N, C-alpha and C positions, 0 to 999 in steps of 0.2 A: 674860530671860523675863518675861512679864507675870504679875503676881500676881492671877489671876482668882479671884473668889469669887462663886458663884451661890447661896449659902445663903439669900438673901432671896427666892428663887423659891418662892412658895407661893400658895395660893388668895387670901390677903389681898392680895398684890401684884397678881395678875391682876384681881381684882374691884375693887380700889381705883384702879388706874391704867390698865389695858389695855382692859377691856371697853367702857368709855365711849368711848374713842378708836376702837376697832374698830367699834363700832356706828355712829358718825358717818361713818367711812370707807365702810362698806357702804351706808348710806343715801345718802351723796353720790354713790357710784358708780351706784346704781340710779336715782336721780332724774336725774342727769346723762345716763345712757344713754337713759332714756325720753325726756327732753326733747331730747337731741341727735338721736335718731332721728326724732322728730316734726318738729322744725324743719329737720333735715337733709333729710328727705324733701321738705318744702315748697321748700327751696332747690334741690334737685335738679330738681324739677318746673318751677320757674321757669327754670332754666338750659336745660331741654330744651323749653321751650314755644315757642321760635322768635320770641318777641316781645321786641324790644330793651328796652322799658321794664321788662321782668321779668328778662331775661338779664343786662343790665349791672349793676344793683345787686346781684343775687345773686352774680355773678362777682366783683365788687369786694369784697363782704363775705367770701366764701370765701378769696380770695387774700390779703386783708389779715390775716385771722385765722390762716391757715396760715403766714404770714411772721413772726409775732410769737411769742416764747416765752410759754408759758402763765403762768409766774410773773410776767411783766411785765403781762399782762392782769389777773391777780389784784391786783397792787399798784396798778395804775392805777385800777381800779374802787374798791378799798378806800380809796384816798387822795383821788381826785378827785371821786367822786360825792358824798360828804358835803360837800365844799367847794361843789359846785354846788347841791345841794338844801338845804343849811344844817343838816343833822342827820346823825349817824352812822348807817350802815347795819347795822353788826355784822359780825363775821368770818364767822359761819355763813351768813348771807344772802348776803354777798358771794361766798362760795365756791360756793353753789348757782347763783347767777345767772351768774357768770363761767364756771363749768364747762359749763353748758348752752349758753351763747353760743359758747364756744370749741369744744366738741365737735360742735356743729351743723355747723361748717365741715368737719370730718373725716368725719362720718357722711354729709354731703351728697355728697362724692366717692365714698364707698362705694356709696351708693344710686344715684348717677348711673351708675356702672359696672355695677351690677346691672341697672338698667333697660335700658341699652344692650346688655347681654348677651342679652336676649330677642330671638329672631329677628323681623325686621321683618314677616315673613309673618303673625304672630299679630296685630300691630297692624293690618295691612290687613284681616285677616279680621274683626276687631272693627268696623272702620269699615264694612265691607261689610254687616254685620248691623245697621247703623244706630246703633251706639253712639256717644255723644259722647266727646270727649277724656277727660273726667273719668270716665265709665263704663268706658271702655277701660282706663284706668290702674287704677281701683279693682277691677275684676272680673277682668281678664286679666293685666295686666303686673305690678302691684305684688305680688300673691301669689307669683308665680314668682320675682320679683326678691328678695323677702325670703328665700325658701327658698334660693336660690343664694348669698345673701350672709350667711347665718347664721354660718358659720365666721369670716368676716372681721369681722362685727359683734361676735362674742364675743371675738375677738383684740383689737379696739379697746377693748372693755370692760376687758380685763385691763390694757392700757396705761393706761386711765383710772384704774383702781384704784391702780396704782403712782403715778400723777401726783397722787393725793389727798394725798400727803405734802407737796406744795408749799404747801398751805394753812397749813402751819407758819409760813410767812413772815408771815402776818397774825395769828397767834396763835390760830387755830381749834384746838380740841382734837380732833385726829385720832389715828390709831394711833401715828404717829411722835411726836406731842406727848406721848402717854401714856407711852411709853418714856423720852422725854427728861425728863419730870417725875419719873418713878420714879428715874431715875439721879441726879437732884439730891437727892431725898429720902433715898435709901439711900447716897449717896456713891459710887456705882458706875456712872459714865456709860459706861465702856468696855463693861462687861458688858451693860448695857441696850441699847446701840446694836448690839452683836453679836446679841442676842436679836431686836431689831427686824429685822435683816437676815434672820435665819433664818425669822421669821414671814412676812415679805413673800415670801420665796422659796417657802415651803411653799404659801401661798395661791396665788401666781401659777403655780407648777408644777402644782398640782392642777387649776386652771382650764384650763391649757394641755392637760392630759391629756383633760379633758372636750371641749375643742375638737377634738382629734384624733379622738375617737370620733364626734362629731357629723359631722365632715367625712367620715369613712369611711362612715357611714350614708347621707349625702346622695349620695356617689359611687355607692353601690350602687343608690339610687333612680334616678339618672340612667342 
C-alpha cells in the first residue's frame, strides 16, 4: 500500500504553486482557441475557394500539421527558431505560437465541415442577390456554420486544454508544472500527480457537461 499524505494541501500550497500554472493554462487555451479559429477559418476558406494557388498551400499546411505530434512541433519551434534567429524565444512565447499554429489546422477542418454543411441553395440565393463570395460567406454562410459547429469547437477546446500539459516539455510553468514543482518541494510527487489528474478530470468533465447542454440547445433550435 502507498503511504499517501495530503497534509500539505492548504491555501498556501494552492496559491504558491497551482494558481500560477492554472492561470497560464487557461490563458494559453483561450488564446490558442481564438487564434486557431481565426487562422483555421482562413485556411478553410482557402481550401474551399477553388483556386489552386490557395487550395494547395492550405491543404499542405493542414495535412502536415495534423500528421505531426504536438509535442514535436513545440520542441522543434523551441529549439530550432532560436538557432535560426540567433536569440531565445522563451518557453511561454513558444507555447502560444506553436499552439495557435497547430490548432489552426484542426479548427480548419472543423470550419470546413461546418461551411460544407450549409445547403448549397443558400449559397446560390446569396449569389442571386448580387453578393460577392466574401459577402456571402460573412453574412450568410459563416454565421450558420459557427452555430452548427459550436459543440465541436468547444470539444476541441477541451482537448486543447488537456494538451497544454505538453508545454511542460519546454519548461513553461503550466498547471502540470505547478503540481510537479510542489511535489518536489514537499517531497510528495505521487500525491501531487494524483491531484493533478483529479484537477484535469474535474475541469474537463465540467466543460464536457457544458458542451452537452449547448449541443442540446442547438438541436432544439434546429
